[in-house]
MDTraj code that builds the backbone (N, CA, C; nanometers):
import mdtraj as md
import numpy as np

residues = "MET SER GLU LEU ILE GLN TYR ILE GLN ASP ASN PHE ASP GLN VAL LEU THR HIS THR LEU GLU HIS ALA GLN LEU VAL GLY VAL ALA ILE VAL ILE ALA ILE LEU ILE GLY VAL PRO LEU GLY ILE TYR LEU THR THR ASN GLU GLU LEU ALA GLU THR VAL LEU GLN ILE ALA SER ILE PHE LEU THR ILE PRO SER ILE ALA LEU PHE GLY ILE MET ILE PRO ILE LEU SER LEU ILE GLY GLN GLY ILE GLY PHE LEU PRO ALA VAL ILE ALA LEU VAL LEU TYR SER GLN LEU PRO ILE ILE ARG ASN THR TYR THR ALA ILE ASN ASN VAL ASP PRO ASP ILE ARG ASP ALA ALA LYS GLY ILE GLY MET THR THR PHE GLN ARG LEU THR LYS VAL GLU ILE PRO ASN GLY LEU PRO LEU ILE MET ALA GLY VAL ARG THR ALA THR VAL LEU ASN ILE GLY ILE GLY ALA ILE ALA ALA PHE ILE GLY SER GLY GLY LEU GLY VAL LEU ILE ASN SER GLY ILE SER ARG GLY ASN ASN THR MET ILE LEU VAL GLY ALA ILE VAL VAL SER LEU LEU ALA ILE ILE ALA ASP PHE VAL LEU LYS MET ILE GLN LYS LYS PHE THR PRO LYS SER VAL GLN".split()
xyz = np.array([
    [2.7017, -2.4068, -0.6853],
    [2.6429, -2.2878, -0.6237],
    [2.7002, -2.1597, -0.6843],
    [2.8301, -2.1604, -0.7105],
    [2.8936, -2.0418, -0.7689],
    [2.8360, -2.0115, -0.9068],
    [2.8023, -2.1172, -0.9823],
    [2.7446, -2.0970, -1.1153],
    [2.6069, -2.0321, -1.1051],
    [2.5290, -2.0741, -1.0049],
    [2.3970, -2.0157, -0.9851],
    [2.4073, -1.8672, -0.9513],
    [2.4948, -1.8353, -0.8586],
    [2.5129, -1.6965, -0.8175],
    [2.5616, -1.6114, -0.9345],
    [2.6552, -1.6657, -1.0100],
    [2.7090, -1.5936, -1.1246],
    [2.6013, -1.5687, -1.2293],
    [2.5171, -1.6709, -1.2537],
    [2.4099, -1.6560, -1.3533],
    [2.3121, -1.5467, -1.3097],
    [2.2738, -1.5478, -1.1808],
    [2.1804, -1.4468, -1.1306],
    [2.2402, -1.3072, -1.1399],
    [2.3703, -1.2960, -1.1087],
    [2.4358, -1.1649, -1.1184],
    [2.4396, -1.1153, -1.2625],
    [2.4680, -1.2060, -1.3550],
    [2.4803, -1.1675, -1.4960],
    [2.3441, -1.1416, -1.5612],
    [2.2387, -1.2039, -1.5076],
    [2.1063, -1.1946, -1.5717],
    [1.9997, -1.1465, -1.4727],
    [2.0425, -1.0606, -1.3794],
    [1.9513, -1.0191, -1.2726],
    [1.8250, -0.9525, -1.3269],
    [1.8407, -0.8640, -1.4246],
    [1.7240, -0.7930, -1.4797],
    [1.6248, -0.8911, -1.5415],
    [1.6764, -0.9898, -1.6119],
    [1.5898, -1.0892, -1.6757],
    [1.5161, -1.1731, -1.5708],
    [1.5903, -1.2175, -1.4694],
    [1.5288, -1.2979, -1.3626],
    [1.4225, -1.2162, -1.2903],
    [1.4522, -1.0892, -1.2619],
    [1.3569, -1.0021, -1.1926],
    [1.2317, -0.9816, -1.2769],
    [1.2502, -0.9601, -1.4069],
    [1.1363, -0.9399, -1.4969],
    [1.0447, -1.0616, -1.4975],
    [1.1035, -1.1798, -1.5087],
    [1.0234, -1.3032, -1.5096],
    [0.9557, -1.3264, -1.3746],
    [1.0228, -1.2884, -1.2666],
    [0.9641, -1.3039, -1.1335],
    [0.8420, -1.2137, -1.1182],
    [0.8541, -1.0896, -1.1635],
    [0.7416, -0.9959, -1.1554],
    [0.6262, -1.0417, -1.2444],
    [0.6580, -1.0947, -1.3624],
    [0.5535, -1.1492, -1.4506],
    [0.4803, -1.2637, -1.3817],
    [0.5572, -1.3491, -1.3174],
    [0.5005, -1.4648, -1.2481],
    [0.4100, -1.4192, -1.1334],
    [0.4586, -1.3234, -1.0557],
    [0.3806, -1.2716, -0.9431],
    [0.2519, -1.2056, -0.9912],
    [0.2609, -1.1330, -1.1024],
    [0.1419, -1.0675, -1.1576],
    [0.0392, -1.1705, -1.2033],
    [0.0857, -1.2735, -1.2731],
    [-0.0026, -1.3789, -1.3232],
    [-0.0771, -1.4460, -1.2076],
    [-0.0016, -1.4886, -1.1072],
    [-0.0617, -1.5580, -0.9933],
    [-0.1488, -1.4633, -0.9119],
    [-0.1024, -1.3399, -0.8940],
    [-0.1781, -1.2428, -0.8150],
    [-0.3147, -1.2138, -0.8753],
    [-0.3188, -1.1898, -1.0061],
    [-0.4462, -1.1628, -1.0741],
    [-0.5389, -1.2840, -1.0621],
    [-0.4832, -1.4032, -1.0848],
    [-0.5641, -1.5255, -1.0781],
    [-0.6213, -1.5473, -0.9389],
    [-0.5404, -1.5251, -0.8350],
    [-0.5858, -1.5490, -0.6982],
    [-0.6929, -1.4477, -0.6577],
    [-0.6756, -1.3219, -0.6948],
    [-0.7770, -1.2209, -0.6619],
    [-0.9110, -1.2577, -0.7247],
    [-0.9079, -1.2957, -0.8530],
    [-1.0316, -1.3355, -0.9215],
    [-1.0902, -1.4604, -0.8561],
    [-1.0028, -1.5565, -0.8226],
    [-1.0485, -1.6812, -0.7607],
    [-1.1146, -1.6547, -0.6256],
    [-1.0600, -1.5620, -0.5475],
    [-1.1189, -1.5268, -0.4178],
    [-1.2556, -1.4620, -0.4373],
    [-1.2647, -1.3706, -0.5348],
    [-1.3905, -1.3008, -0.5610],
    [-1.5001, -1.3974, -0.6055],
    [-1.4611, -1.5082, -0.6672],
    [-1.5580, -1.6099, -0.7090],
    [-1.5791, -1.7138, -0.5988],
    [-1.4692, -1.7672, -0.5458],
    [-1.4755, -1.8820, -0.4564],
    [-1.5323, -1.8547, -0.3187],
    [-1.4956, -1.7417, -0.2583],
    [-1.5424, -1.7132, -0.1222],
    [-1.6939, -1.6894, -0.1188],
    [-1.7486, -1.5998, -0.2040],
    [-1.8955, -1.5837, -0.2035],
    [-1.9685, -1.7139, -0.2383],
    [-1.9121, -1.7909, -0.3326],
    [-1.9759, -1.9166, -0.3698],
    [-1.9740, -2.0154, -0.2538],
    [-1.8607, -2.0227, -0.1844],
    [-1.8514, -2.1115, -0.0685],
    [-1.9502, -2.0728, 0.0399],
    [-1.9680, -1.9426, 0.0595],
    [-2.0655, -1.8951, 0.1590],
    [-2.2073, -1.9317, 0.1164],
    [-2.2380, -1.9093, -0.0105],
    [-2.3730, -1.9408, -0.0601],
    [-2.4040, -2.0900, -0.0485],
    [-2.3049, -2.1738, -0.0722],
    [-2.3273, -2.3183, -0.0690],
    [-2.3661, -2.3690, 0.0689],
    [-2.3365, -2.2921, 0.1730],
    [-2.3774, -2.3341, 0.3077],
    [-2.5292, -2.3308, 0.3228],
    [-2.5958, -2.2651, 0.2285],
    [-2.7425, -2.2588, 0.2338],
    [-2.8068, -2.3608, 0.1415],
    [-2.7247, -2.4356, 0.0662],
    [-2.7785, -2.5324, -0.0308],
    [-2.6865, -2.6546, -0.0358],
    [-2.7160, -2.7525, 0.0468],
    [-2.6276, -2.8684, 0.0608],
    [-2.6182, -2.9509, -0.0678],
    [-2.7285, -2.9654, -0.1389],
    [-2.7278, -3.0452, -0.2619],
    [-2.6388, -2.9806, -0.3674],
    [-2.6534, -2.8509, -0.3841],
    [-2.5704, -2.7789, -0.4804],
    [-2.4246, -2.7814, -0.4376],
    [-2.4003, -2.7759, -0.3068],
    [-2.2635, -2.7767, -0.2548],
    [-2.1891, -2.9023, -0.3001],
    [-2.2534, -3.0163, -0.2900],
    [-2.1892, -3.1418, -0.3291],
    [-2.1540, -3.1420, -0.4769],
    [-2.2457, -3.0912, -0.5590],
    [-2.2226, -3.0863, -0.7043],
    [-2.1076, -2.9930, -0.7398],
    [-2.1092, -2.8732, -0.6811],
    [-2.0057, -2.7733, -0.7108],
    [-1.8682, -2.8236, -0.6670],
    [-1.8598, -2.8836, -0.5496],
    [-1.7318, -2.9338, -0.5001],
    [-1.6798, -3.0480, -0.5869],
    [-1.7684, -3.1297, -0.6385],
    [-1.7270, -3.2372, -0.7289],
    [-1.6717, -3.1812, -0.8587],
    [-1.7387, -3.0777, -0.9121],
    [-1.6909, -3.0136, -1.0361],
    [-1.5546, -2.9499, -1.0135],
    [-1.5398, -2.8805, -0.9005],
    [-1.4117, -2.8174, -0.8684],
    [-1.3020, -2.9230, -0.8535],
    [-1.3368, -3.0379, -0.7972],
    [-1.2399, -3.1473, -0.7818],
    [-1.1947, -3.1986, -0.9175],
    [-1.2877, -3.2049, -1.0119],
    [-1.2551, -3.2522, -1.1466],
    [-1.1542, -3.1588, -1.2131],
    [-1.1756, -3.0275, -1.1999],
    [-1.0821, -2.9310, -1.2587],
    [-0.9410, -2.9515, -1.2039],
    [-0.9330, -2.9808, -1.0737],
    [-0.8022, -2.9951, -1.0105],
    [-0.7295, -3.1213, -1.0568],
    [-0.8047, -3.2195, -1.1054],
    [-0.7417, -3.3440, -1.1509],
    [-0.6951, -3.3378, -1.2957],
    [-0.7369, -3.2350, -1.3694],
    [-0.6953, -3.2226, -1.5099],
    [-0.5497, -3.1772, -1.5149],
    [-0.4630, -3.2500, -1.5846],
    [-0.3222, -3.2057, -1.5969],
    [-0.3153, -3.0655, -1.6557],
    [-0.2248, -2.9846, -1.6023],
    [-0.2177, -2.8443, -1.6432],
    [-0.1935, -2.8280, -1.7934],
    [-0.1050, -2.9107, -1.8485],
    [-0.0776, -2.9011, -1.9923],
    [-0.2044, -2.9277, -2.0717],
    [-0.2841, -3.0255, -2.0271],
    [-0.4086, -3.0584, -2.0965],
    [-0.5074, -2.9427, -2.0891],
    [-0.5181, -2.8812, -1.9699],
    [-0.6115, -2.7698, -1.9544],
    [-0.5693, -2.6506, -2.0380],
    [-0.4391, -2.6223, -2.0401],
    [-0.3900, -2.5142, -2.1255],
    [-0.4203, -2.5454, -2.2722],
    [-0.4056, -2.6729, -2.3101],
    [-0.4342, -2.7138, -2.4473],
    [-0.5801, -2.6952, -2.4839],
    [-0.6688, -2.7219, -2.3875],
    [-0.8115, -2.7031, -2.4106],
    [-0.8439, -2.5549, -2.4310],
    [-0.7733, -2.4706, -2.3568],
    [-0.7990, -2.3263, -2.3630],
    [-0.7647, -2.2672, -2.5004],
    [-0.6622, -2.3223, -2.5639],
    [-0.6123, -2.2616, -2.6886],
    [-0.7190, -2.2518, -2.7961],
    [-0.7858, -2.3623, -2.8379],
    [-0.8864, -2.3482, -2.9448],
    [-1.0082, -2.2671, -2.9025],
    [-1.0453, -2.2755, -2.7721],
    [-1.1631, -2.2022, -2.7255],
    [-1.1383, -2.0521, -2.7296],
    [-1.0258, -2.0084, -2.6710],
    [-0.9972, -1.8651, -2.6642],
    [-0.9420, -1.8096, -2.7947],
    [-0.9018, -1.8991, -2.8850],
    [-0.8581, -1.8525, -3.0177],
    [-0.9730, -1.7861, -3.0929],
    [-1.0954, -1.8212, -3.0542],
    [-1.2129, -1.7617, -3.1188],
    [-1.2198, -1.6113, -3.0941],
    [-1.1567, -1.5650, -2.9839],
    [-1.1538, -1.4203, -2.9566],
    [-1.0113, -1.3660, -2.9678],
    [-0.9244, -1.4448, -3.0312],
    [-0.7875, -1.4000, -3.0539],
    [-0.6984, -1.4041, -2.9310],
    [-0.7352, -1.4864, -2.8317],
    [-0.6577, -1.4933, -2.7072],
    [-0.6181, -1.6383, -2.6757],
    [-0.5854, -1.7146, -2.7778],
    [-0.5564, -1.8567, -2.7595],
    [-0.4338, -1.8852, -2.6751],
    [-0.3352, -1.7980, -2.6815],
    [-0.2160, -1.8144, -2.5997],
    [-0.1881, -1.6831, -2.5268],
    [-0.1067, -1.6931, -2.4216],
    [-0.0690, -1.5720, -2.3502],
    [-0.1278, -1.5648, -2.2103],
    [-0.1477, -1.4433, -2.1637],
    [-0.1853, -1.4168, -2.0251],
    [-0.3255, -1.4668, -1.9899],
    [-0.4241, -1.4396, -2.0765],
    [-0.5637, -1.4695, -2.0454],
    [-0.5898, -1.6186, -2.0210],
    [-0.5509, -1.7082, -2.1129],
    [-0.5776, -1.8501, -2.0854],
    [-0.5068, -1.9010, -1.9605],
    [-0.3885, -1.8477, -1.9333],
    [-0.3159, -1.8885, -1.8125],
    [-0.3921, -1.8459, -1.6879],
    [-0.4446, -1.7235, -1.6868],
    [-0.5212, -1.6743, -1.5721],
    [-0.6469, -1.7586, -1.5511],
    [-0.7184, -1.7867, -1.6597],
    [-0.8412, -1.8660, -1.6488],
    [-0.8115, -2.0043, -1.5914],
    [-0.7057, -2.0666, -1.6406],
    [-0.6688, -2.1996, -1.5913],
    [-0.6345, -2.1953, -1.4430],
    [-0.5580, -2.0954, -1.4015],
    [-0.5196, -2.0845, -1.2600],
    [-0.6405, -2.0558, -1.1710],
    [-0.7339, -1.9775, -1.2211],
    [-0.8570, -1.9515, -1.1451],
    [-0.9335, -2.0815, -1.1235],
    [-0.9424, -2.1633, -1.2273],
    [-1.0122, -2.2917, -1.2155],
    [-0.9422, -2.3834, -1.1154],
    [-0.8097, -2.3866, -1.1198],
    [-0.7343, -2.4704, -1.0256],
    [-0.7508, -2.4220, -0.8813],
    [-0.7771, -2.2943, -0.8634],
    [-0.7868, -2.2370, -0.7284],
    [-0.9198, -2.2642, -0.6606],
    [-1.0206, -2.2988, -0.7387],
    [-1.1551, -2.3019, -0.6836],
    [-1.1762, -2.4058, -0.5736],
    [-1.1232, -2.5264, -0.5910],
    [-1.1511, -2.6307, -0.4919],
    [-1.1035, -2.5927, -0.3511],
    [-0.9767, -2.5568, -0.3310],
    [-0.9362, -2.5235, -0.1937],
    [-1.0081, -2.4023, -0.1368],
    [-1.0372, -2.3033, -0.2197],
    [-1.1019, -2.1824, -0.1687],
    [-1.2491, -2.2089, -0.1360],
    [-1.3214, -2.2699, -0.2295],
    [-1.4638, -2.2979, -0.2060],
    [-1.4809, -2.3958, -0.0896],
    [-1.4037, -2.5045, -0.0918],
    [-1.4183, -2.6073, 0.0116],
    [-1.3877, -2.5522, 0.1511],
    [-1.2793, -2.4767, 0.1622],
    [-1.2423, -2.4232, 0.2932],
    [-1.3416, -2.3185, 0.3425],
    [-1.3915, -2.2347, 0.2509],
    [-1.4906, -2.1342, 0.2900],
    [-1.6195, -2.2013, 0.3353],
    [-1.6628, -2.2979, 0.2579],
    [-1.7846, -2.3738, 0.2907],
    [-1.7709, -2.4412, 0.4273],
    [-1.6584, -2.5059, 0.4495],
    [-1.6350, -2.5750, 0.5761],
    [-1.6236, -2.4767, 0.6918],
    [-1.5549, -2.3650, 0.6681],
    [-1.5342, -2.2657, 0.7738],
    [-1.6659, -2.2074, 0.8235],
    [-1.7529, -2.1706, 0.7302],
    [-1.8809, -2.1100, 0.7695],
    [-1.9702, -2.2141, 0.8366],
    [-1.9688, -2.3361, 0.7850],
    [-2.0512, -2.4421, 0.8441],
    [-2.0069, -2.4790, 0.9853],
    [-1.8777, -2.4628, 1.0122],
    [-1.8229, -2.5063, 1.1409],
    [-1.8211, -2.3979, 1.2487],
    [-1.8766, -2.2829, 1.2184],
    [-1.8866, -2.1793, 1.3221],
    [-1.9738, -2.2324, 1.4357],
    [-1.9302, -2.2106, 1.5569],
    [-2.0007, -2.2592, 1.6753],
    [-2.1470, -2.2118, 1.6736],
    [-2.2424, -2.3051, 1.6767],
    [-2.3849, -2.2659, 1.6753],
    [-2.4225, -2.1718, 1.7898],
    [-2.3556, -2.1851, 1.9039],
    [-2.3848, -2.0969, 2.0172],
    [-2.3501, -1.9521, 1.9847],
    [-2.2378, -1.9342, 1.9130],
    [-2.1979, -1.7987, 1.8734],
    [-2.2997, -1.7419, 1.7748],
    [-2.3428, -1.8270, 1.6817],
    [-2.4417, -1.7832, 1.5833],
    [-2.5740, -1.7476, 1.6515],
    [-2.6153, -1.8280, 1.7471],
    [-2.7404, -1.8015, 1.8198],
    [-2.7304, -1.6726, 1.9020],
    [-2.6129, -1.6503, 1.9593],
    [-2.5929, -1.5274, 2.0368],
    [-2.6054, -1.4046, 1.9477],
    [-2.5510, -1.4154, 1.8251],
    [-2.5605, -1.3038, 1.7304],
    [-2.7061, -1.2783, 1.6920],
    [-2.7817, -1.3863, 1.6750],
    [-2.9242, -1.3705, 1.6444],
    [-2.9962, -1.3067, 1.7625],
    [-2.9540, -1.3489, 1.8820],
    [-3.0201, -1.2996, 2.0029],
    [-3.0058, -1.1498, 2.0242],
    [-2.8975, -1.0920, 1.9785],
    [-2.8789, -0.9471, 1.9959],
    [-2.9300, -0.8682, 1.8757],
    [-3.0000, -0.9401, 1.7856],
    [-3.0689, -0.8719, 1.6759],
    [-2.9887, -0.8481, 1.5495],
    [-2.8787, -0.9192, 1.5321],
    [-2.7996, -0.9030, 1.4092],
    [-2.8756, -0.9581, 1.2884],
    [-2.8641, -0.8879, 1.1768],
    [-2.9215, -0.9382, 1.0514],
    [-2.8328, -1.0501, 0.9971],
    [-2.8815, -1.1187, 0.8943],
    [-2.8033, -1.2268, 0.8345],
    [-2.6696, -1.1755, 0.7830],
    [-2.6727, -1.0587, 0.7185],
    [-2.5491, -1.0016, 0.6644],
    [-2.4534, -0.9623, 0.7763],
    [-2.5065, -0.9053, 0.8830],
    [-2.4213, -0.8679, 0.9968],
    [-2.3593, -0.9912, 1.0619],
    [-2.4373, -1.0978, 1.0765],
    [-2.3818, -1.2215, 1.1332],
    [-2.2703, -1.2753, 1.0460],
    [-2.2904, -1.2665, 0.9156],
    [-2.1902, -1.3182, 0.8224],
    [-2.0608, -1.2393, 0.8315],
    [-2.0696, -1.1063, 0.8278],
    [-1.9501, -1.0217, 0.8212],
    [-1.8833, -1.0000, 0.9569],
    [-1.9621, -1.0043, 1.0655],
    [-1.9060, -0.9734, 1.1976],
    [-1.8816, -1.0959, 1.2845],
    [-1.9423, -1.2091, 1.2477],
    [-1.9284, -1.3283, 1.3300],
    [-1.8729, -1.4469, 1.2515],
    [-1.9425, -1.4851, 1.1458],
    [-1.9094, -1.6091, 1.0774],
    [-1.7776, -1.6013, 1.0002],
    [-1.7596, -1.4966, 0.9184],
    [-1.6346, -1.4840, 0.8427],
    [-1.5147, -1.4627, 0.9346],
    [-1.5205, -1.3711, 1.0340],
    [-1.4049, -1.3565, 1.1246],
    [-1.3689, -1.4862, 1.1969],
    [-1.4694, -1.5629, 1.2394],
    [-1.4410, -1.6879, 1.3091],
    [-1.3904, -1.7962, 1.2143],
    [-1.4321, -1.7892, 1.0894],
    [-1.3880, -1.8888, 0.9928],
    [-1.2658, -1.8472, 0.9123],
    [-1.2134, -1.7267, 0.9408],
    [-1.1042, -1.6721, 0.8601],
    [-0.9795, -1.7612, 0.8547],
    [-0.9339, -1.8222, 0.9648],
    [-0.8145, -1.9072, 0.9547],
    [-0.8286, -2.0182, 0.8515],
    [-0.9457, -2.0821, 0.8477],
    [-0.9666, -2.1912, 0.7526],
    [-0.9828, -2.1378, 0.6109],
    [-1.0506, -2.0242, 0.5962],
    [-1.0654, -1.9626, 0.4642],
    [-0.9282, -1.9244, 0.4081],
    [-0.8466, -1.8609, 0.4928],
    [-0.7131, -1.8196, 0.4491],
    [-0.6237, -1.9396, 0.4203],
    [-0.6456, -2.0499, 0.4903],
    [-0.5688, -2.1710, 0.4612],
    [-0.5967, -2.2172, 0.3183],
    [-0.7212, -2.2053, 0.2751],
    [-0.7559, -2.2396, 0.1370],
    [-0.6915, -2.1454, 0.0373],
    [-0.6908, -2.0163, 0.0702],
    [-0.6283, -1.9167, -0.0180],
    [-0.4780, -1.9424, -0.0277],
    [-0.4156, -1.9726, 0.0849],
    [-0.2712, -1.9997, 0.0856],
    [-0.2385, -2.1245, 0.0033],
    [-0.3208, -2.2272, 0.0185],
    [-0.2995, -2.3498, -0.0594],
    [-0.3115, -2.3214, -0.2085],
    [-0.4155, -2.2464, -0.2453],
    [-0.4373, -2.2140, -0.3860],
    [-0.3229, -2.1296, -0.4421],
    [-0.2723, -2.0376, -0.3615],
    [-0.1633, -1.9499, -0.4075],
    [-0.0363, -2.0291, -0.4338],
    [0.0018, -2.1127, -0.3394],
    [0.1232, -2.1939, -0.3571],
    [0.1068, -2.2888, -0.4753],
    [-0.0117, -2.3486, -0.4877],
    [-0.0398, -2.4372, -0.6007],
    [-0.0243, -2.3635, -0.7334],
    [-0.0789, -2.2426, -0.7396],
    [-0.0749, -2.1654, -0.8643],
    [0.0640, -2.1156, -0.8994],
    [0.1454, -2.0890, -0.7993],
    [0.2830, -2.0470, -0.8279],
    [0.3572, -2.1600, -0.8986],
    [0.3324, -2.2831, -0.8556],
    [0.3947, -2.3973, -0.9220],
    [0.3383, -2.4209, -1.0608],
    [0.2058, -2.4202, -1.0730],
    [0.1426, -2.4440, -1.2030],
    [0.1714, -2.3292, -1.2991],
    [0.1857, -2.2078, -1.2450],
    [0.2132, -2.0918, -1.3298],
    [0.3409, -2.1063, -1.4099],
    [0.4365, -2.1853, -1.3576],
    [0.5608, -2.2068, -1.4317],
    [0.5347, -2.2829, -1.5610],
    [0.4347, -2.3714, -1.5586],
    [0.4016, -2.4491, -1.6783],
    [0.3309, -2.3620, -1.7815],
    [0.2666, -2.2554, -1.7350],
    [0.1938, -2.1659, -1.8261],
    [0.2859, -2.0979, -1.9263],
    [0.4160, -2.1001, -1.9014],
    [0.5108, -2.0406, -1.9970],
    [0.5032, -2.1100, -2.1324],
    [0.4587, -2.2355, -2.1326],
    [0.4476, -2.3104, -2.2582],
    [0.3413, -2.2518, -2.3511],
    [0.2491, -2.1718, -2.2959],
    [0.1492, -2.1076, -2.3820],
    [0.1725, -1.9568, -2.3879],
    [0.2943, -1.9157, -2.3579],
    [0.3333, -1.7766, -2.3787],
    [0.2874, -1.6786, -2.2743],
    [0.2684, -1.7245, -2.1502],
    [0.2221, -1.6329, -2.0452],
    [0.3364, -1.5575, -1.9785],
    [0.4609, -1.5966, -2.0080],
    [0.5747, -1.5355, -1.9410],
    [0.5952, -1.5970, -1.8042],
    [0.6716, -1.5301, -1.7203],
    [0.6958, -1.5808, -1.5855],
    [0.8210, -1.6657, -1.5762],
    [0.8410, -1.7233, -1.4607],
    [0.9640, -1.7989, -1.4335],
    [0.9715, -1.9290, -1.5118],
    [0.8592, -1.9746, -1.5623],
    [0.8610, -2.0933, -1.6470],
    [0.9425, -2.0735, -1.7733],
    [0.9594, -1.9478, -1.8142],
    [1.0411, -1.9181, -1.9330],
    [1.1854, -1.9625, -1.9094],
    [1.2366, -1.9348, -1.7890],
    [1.3733, -1.9770, -1.7565],
    [1.3858, -2.1285, -1.7590],
    [1.2890, -2.1955, -1.6976],
    [1.2930, -2.3417, -1.6911],
    [1.2802, -2.4020, -1.8307],
    [1.1873, -2.3501, -1.9083],
    [1.1658, -2.4002, -2.0441],
    [1.2879, -2.3764, -2.1313],
    [1.3459, -2.2564, -2.1212],
    [1.4658, -2.2245, -2.1996],
    [1.5830, -2.3129, -2.1574],
    [1.5934, -2.3363, -2.0264],
    [1.7006, -2.4226, -1.9766],
    [1.6888, -2.5638, -2.0282],
    [1.5653, -2.6150, -2.0344],
    [1.5434, -2.7501, -2.0874],
    [1.5790, -2.7551, -2.2354],
    [1.5357, -2.6540, -2.3105],
    [1.5625, -2.6501, -2.4556],
    [1.7118, -2.6428, -2.4860],
    [1.7846, -2.5696, -2.4017],
    [1.9275, -2.5492, -2.4260],
    [2.0158, -2.6493, -2.3517],
    [1.9544, -2.7327, -2.2698],
    [2.0335, -2.8252, -2.1890],
    [2.1155, -2.7518, -2.0838],
    [2.0633, -2.6380, -2.0386],
    [2.1334, -2.5540, -1.9401],
    [2.0746, -2.5783, -1.8013],
    [2.1411, -2.6606, -1.7223],
    [2.0902, -2.6944, -1.5899],
    [2.0871, -2.5754, -1.4949],
    [2.1786, -2.4808, -1.5166],
    [2.1826, -2.3624, -1.4300],
    [2.0544, -2.2809, -1.4431],
    [2.0078, -2.2614, -1.5667],
    [1.8830, -2.1875, -1.5905],
    [1.7651, -2.2590, -1.5255],
    [1.7621, -2.3910, -1.5386],
    [1.6535, -2.4694, -1.4799],
    [1.6520, -2.4529, -1.3284],
    [1.7703, -2.4634, -1.2679],
    [1.7798, -2.4522, -1.1222],
    [1.7426, -2.3136, -1.0736],
    [1.7878, -2.2113, -1.1445],
    [1.7540, -2.0738, -1.1056],
    [1.6029, -2.0543, -1.1096],
    [1.5411, -2.0975, -1.2198],
    [1.3957, -2.0856, -1.2320],
    [1.3232, -2.1594, -1.1208],
    [1.3659, -2.2831, -1.0934],
    [1.3007, -2.3648, -0.9908],
    [1.3189, -2.3056, -0.8515],
    [1.4395, -2.2562, -0.8231],
    [1.4671, -2.1988, -0.6908],
    [1.3855, -2.0716, -0.6679],
    [1.3787, -1.9861, -0.7692],
    [1.3030, -1.8614, -0.7535],
    [1.1528, -1.8903, -0.7402],
    [1.1024, -1.9896, -0.8127],
    [0.9623, -2.0311, -0.7966],
    [0.9365, -2.0735, -0.6521],
    [1.0279, -2.1536, -0.5981],
    [1.0135, -2.2003, -0.4596],
    [1.0177, -2.0843, -0.3608],
    [1.1113, -1.9916, -0.3818],
    [1.1214, -1.8754, -0.2929],
    [0.9964, -1.7888, -0.3006],
    [0.9433, -1.7736, -0.4215],
    [0.8217, -1.6940, -0.4395],
    [0.7045, -1.7575, -0.3643],
    [0.6955, -1.8909, -0.3690],
    [0.5891, -1.9618, -0.2979],
    [0.6031, -1.9439, -0.1471],
    [0.7257, -1.9530, -0.0974],
    [0.7498, -1.9374, 0.0464],
    [0.7150, -1.7962, 0.0914],
    [0.7565, -1.6962, 0.0144],
    [0.7292, -1.5559, 0.0492],
    [0.5789, -1.5288, 0.0464],
    [0.5112, -1.5761, -0.0591],
    [0.3668, -1.5539, -0.0710],
    [0.2922, -1.6172, 0.0454],
    [0.3308, -1.7392, 0.0828],
    [0.2652, -1.8076, 0.1945],
    [0.2883, -1.7322, 0.3247],
    [0.4091, -1.6804, 0.3437],
    [0.4414, -1.6051, 0.4660],
    [0.3593, -1.4770, 0.4733],
    [0.3501, -1.4047, 0.3611],
    [0.2745, -1.2790, 0.3586],
    [0.1269, -1.3053, 0.3888],
    [0.0712, -1.4088, 0.3265],
    [-0.0692, -1.4416, 0.3501],
    [-0.0925, -1.4861, 0.4949],
    [0.0060, -1.5545, 0.5528],
    [-0.0049, -1.5954, 0.6931],
    [-0.0082, -1.4733, 0.7841],
    [0.0726, -1.3724, 0.7517],
    [0.0735, -1.2500, 0.8311],
    [-0.0609, -1.1754, 0.8183],
    [-0.1158, -1.1742, 0.6966],
    [-0.2469, -1.1114, 0.6755],
    [-0.3532, -1.1855, 0.7558],
    [-0.3471, -1.3179, 0.7518],
    [-0.4408, -1.4000, 0.8283],
    [-0.4325, -1.3686, 0.9771],
    [-0.3109, -1.3582, 1.0276],
    [-0.2901, -1.3322, 1.1708],
    [-0.3416, -1.1950, 1.2096],
    [-0.3225, -1.0981, 1.1193],
    [-0.3615, -0.9602, 1.1497],
    [-0.5147, -0.9453, 1.1582],
    [-0.5868, -1.0150, 1.0709],
    [-0.7320, -0.9939, 1.0638],
    [-0.8140, -1.1002, 1.1372],
    [-0.7473, -1.2011, 1.1912],
    [-0.8207, -1.3014, 1.2675],
    [-0.8389, -1.2545, 1.4118],
    [-0.9615, -1.2589, 1.4632],
    [-0.9832, -1.2192, 1.6039],
    [-0.8938, -1.3001, 1.6987],
    [-0.8439, -1.2350, 1.8008],
    [-0.7529, -1.3031, 1.8941],
    [-0.8214, -1.4201, 1.9655],
    [-0.9511, -1.4131, 1.9799],
    [-1.0222, -1.5226, 2.0453],
    [-1.0238, -1.6498, 1.9606],
    [-0.9960, -1.6332, 1.8288],
    [-0.9993, -1.7472, 1.7368],
    [-0.8593, -1.8012, 1.7101],
    [-0.7570, -1.7182, 1.7270],
    [-0.6190, -1.7564, 1.6967],
    [-0.5720, -1.8710, 1.7865],
])
top = md.Topology()
chain = top.add_chain()
for i, resn in enumerate(residues, 1):
    res = top.add_residue(resn, chain, resSeq=i)
    for name in ("N", "CA", "C"):
        top.add_atom(name, md.element.get_by_symbol(name[0]), res)
traj = md.Trajectory(xyz[None], top)
């Protein structure tokens, strides 16, 4: 333990820099994933056949080993000069995020109490008003559960993205493995875990704040 503390004290700026890089990578990926996954999950509630196909495709992406997916990205994005670095890592993390976000959004909207939906129709709400004022607020806990799952998943996978030059806490782990330095590996792993715990806690607080009390 003393070695870990000493390493962090001696290399605090480096650890902080990698932590911020990691947070930026995951943050950008999750925002993009939400902008894609939530609207898509909502749309799929209107098309059951397409929903099954999309969820199967998203499941396939999640089963691809991260190293393999990063490897696939390199020759494709090399065509635009972005074979390694931030962009392929973000794209890979967005793909990994889709299944929990789409599936949870789809399930959340489908599981809204039909009586509540009928009541909203009865008072003259439009489809968009029902979606934004009734269905999404009532389904928010399940939607946010998908976002939280995707975020924690991406924080872990993001460490592997260091192998393609994306930066982040994976640099510490990778460097530790190369040098046979267990302290570096442990520091990287511990900070990744702490980042996941903090991110999940923050998202839980956001979920609690915006979820109607009748649904909590």
